[in-house]
N, C-alpha and C positions, 0 to 999 in steps of 0.2 A: 502493500498498500504507499510506504518510502517512498518506492523509484518509483511507481504510478505518477503518485503527486508529482516529483522532480518534472519528469517530463512531463506532467500537464503544464504547468508552468516552466515548462523550453528554457530550463538550468543547464542541459547537456551544447542546448545551441548558442544559448546567451558567452557560455564560456567557450567554446566554438569559435565564435564571431569576433574573440575578445582577443585574440593573439597573443593573450601575454594571462599568467594567472591572472583574477579577479580575488578583486577583496571583499568580502563579508559588505562591506557600506556600500560599494560599485555592486553589487550583486543587489541588494535590499532599492538600491535607485533604477536600478535595468530595469524590474517587474512589477516598480512602480506601486511598492507593499508600505501600508499603514507604517512608519518607528517601529510602534508597537510589540510588531511581528517579527524584529530583525532578532535577538533572541529565539526563538521559534524557529525558526531558520538555520541558525547553527548548530543548533540542537538536532533536525532534522541532517543538515550537513554535515556534522559527525559522527551518526550512526552511516553515513553512505560512503562514507570518506573509511569508516572502519572496517564495512564489508566489500570494500573496495569499487565500489563504481568511482568512487572521487579520487582528489589526490591534493596534496597540498605542497606548498612547493613557497622559497622566499627567494623573491627578488628585487634589485634595486629602483632606485626615487627622488626622485631629488629632493623628499622627503624621509631620506631613512630607506632601510633594509624592511621588508613589510611582505604579508604573506597572504598566499591568494588559492583561489580553489584550484587544479587542471583538470584536465580527464585523466580516464586511464582508456585504455583498453576493452572495457567492455560500455564505459561508457559514450567511446566511440562511436558504439556501434547503435546509440539513441537519437545521433544526430539526425536533423532529417532532413536534411538539404546532404547527406551523403547517399551513395547508390545500397547499402548497405545498412538501411533503417532497420531497426528494432523496436523500433518504439510502437506501431501498432500493434505487434506480439502482446508487450508489457499491461497496453490498456485493454487487449479485450483479456484478460485472465484472470483481470479484476474487475470487472463488468459484473455490477450481482447477477447481471443473469447466469456467472459460471462461478460467480462466490455460492449462490444461497445455495446448491447441491451439495455443499461441504456444510452445508447445519444439515439436512435430512440427512444423509450419512448413513450416523443410528437407525433412523426409521426404512431405511432401506434396504439393511440386513433383514429385519424382518419382514419387511412385505413383497411382491409374485414380483414388481417393475426389474426390466431387465439396468437399467441405472439407476444413478442417484439423482441425476436429471430429469428423467422421465415422473419418478418420485416427486421432487420439488417442483416441477411444470405441470403436469400430469400428460404431458407426451415425449415424445423424445428431440431427443435436440434437433438432428433436420427438419423431421416436419414444425418444430418451433421455429426453426428462419425461416421455413414458407413463411410460418402467419405471419413474423414480426421482421420487416424490411431494413426497418435498421440494426435490430443486434447480428443479422444476416451478411450487414457490409461491415459491418465490426466485426466477426469474424474471418469476413473474407480477404480483407486488408491485412489481419494477422495471419491468415496459410499464405498470405502474399510476399510477407515481406518476411515470413520465416521459410519461405522459396529461395530467397535468394541470398540468404544463409549457405544454403545446401549444395548452392553453385561451388561453392569454396572446397568441396567435397567432391564432386560432377567433376569440377579439374583434375583434379586427379587421378579422375577414373575413366581415365576415356576411352582405355581399351576395351573397355566392356558396352561401348558402342559404339565401333567401328562395326562397318557393314549394314547399319538400317539406314534406310531409306524414305519412311516413319519413325510418328512415336506417337505417342498418346501420355499426356498425364490424366493422372488418376486420383484426387482426392491435393491436388495441388495447391487449392485457391485460384489463382489468376493464371496457370503454367509456367510459370515464369521455368522451375526447376520440374523434376522425375521424382513426384517424393511421392509416398502411398501414406495417407491419417493412420497414426496408431489410437485408435479409440473404435475402431468395428470389432462386435463379437467376434470368438471363434469361429461361430458358423461360418457367417461374411467370406474370412480370414482363408474361408477354403471354397467360399463359393466365388468370389472374386480371379483372381489368379484361372478356377476354371469358364468361366467367360472370356476373360483373358485367351485362352488355351484356343474356347470356338472362334473370338474372331484376331486372332493373329494366324499368319503362315505356321509352317511346323517349323521344326528345329533344322531341320537341311537344306532349308529353304530361309534359314537365316531371322529364323522367328522366334524373337523369346521376351520373358517376364523379368521385369526387373526391379526387387524389391528391394526398399530403403528405409532403413526401421533399428529399434537398438539393439546391439546383445549385451542381453544379462554378466554376471559376472568375466565380465574381459578381461585377459591379464597386465598388471597395468595401469585400470582404473585409478583415477588416485580420489577421495573423500566426497566434494560435492562431487563428482561424475557421477558413484556407486550411489552417491543419495539419491540425482536422478533417475537417475534406471531403476530406483527401483521402487518413487515416485510412480513411473510410466507405468 
């Protein structure tokens, strides 16, 4: 939620455009915040610095040495003017539509619905998107931003795509990369490749299904990666 508030305020963009460390006072001024919110902004940034989304750096001015905030590799992914912009994904993941199912998780375990999303909203996610165009747009933007990040992985796996004359993106938002969404049921995960097999040429004629997904218990994973995979 704190990271989302920073994205909403446009803090990564302001720091990026400053071209040098930006002081707390300069940031408050750029955000047009009431002076009484200065301490609250400091506390927000203090947490985000601890989490590695921002950092502090010393720099020289006519007034002497000052300390300001700078971007880290993580927050550079949230700059809206950059090609790889992950901020739509952050906004979607903390949207009330996505947060509410977590509050229904305990009820879901006792119920018969397939997902906690259905327990919270009465319908499955894709039907909800059909009925709520505004959220559908938010979610599609999130998937598209996620796809731009995946492009870096695709670039390292060019051999996988050699010999293909056409390609269909299943579940990649706007189709900027080739990604399968990871929230299908086990039955759907079997059904989708079977349907793909029906639609594509045979293996001898160059047909293939390429699945990009998370691999559990991969050797060498750090704690953060392991936690993310466990959540998925």
